[in-house]
C-alpha positions, 0 to 999 in steps of 0.5 A: 247374367243371367240369374234367378228367375225374379232378377232378370228383366224384359228387355236385359241384354247379356254377352255369353262370349265370342270365338274365333273359327280357324281356316284349320277348323273351318277345313276339319268341320267342312271334311267331317260334316259338310264335305261340299260346302266351299269354304271359300263361301265363309262358314256354313251354317251348320258351324255357325249354329254349333259356335253358338251352341257351345259358348251358349252352353259354356254360359248356361252351365252357371246359370240357375236354368233347369231346363231347355224347352226349345230352340225357335226361329233360327235365321241365317244372315251372313256366312263370315270368314273363318279368323273373324270374332263372332260374338254372342248375346242374348237379350230377355224378350219375355218371362212367365212365373209358374208356380213358386219355384220356376218361370219361363223365359223367352230369349232372343240370341244373336251372334253378331261379326266384327262388324257388328252385322247379324250371322245367326239369331234364334229364340229359347225358351228355359226353364229359370228357378225362382228365387225362395220365397220369403218365410211368412209370419 
C-alpha cells in the first residue's frame, strides 16, 4: 500500500513508518539548521517535517507513484520531545483518473505521537500509474 491508482479507495488508511529522534540528533539538527531553537521546547517544526518527508520518501520508493505535484495545507499541532515515537500514516482523500495510464491521488498525511495526538499534517497530490487496460476483443 498504496497500490496502483485503480486499487486505491477513498478513505483507505496506511501506515508509512515510524521514527524516534534522539536527543543527540535533535541537538545536531538544531546546531546546523535551527540554532535559535530551544531544545527544551521539543522538536522544531522543520525537523518534524524532515522526519515525515524521509519516512514518506522511503515508503513511496516502492509505490507506483510517478510524480509529486504538491504538498499543501501544512499544519503543526505540537512539538514532541526527543525520544518519542512518531508514527506516520496517510489517508486517501480523493482520486481523479487522467486518461488510461495515470491518475491523481489526494492524500492526507498525519504524524501522530505516542499518545495518539496529532503532531503534523499535510495534503499531497501525486500522480499514480493506473492498472493496464485489459485488451478488448
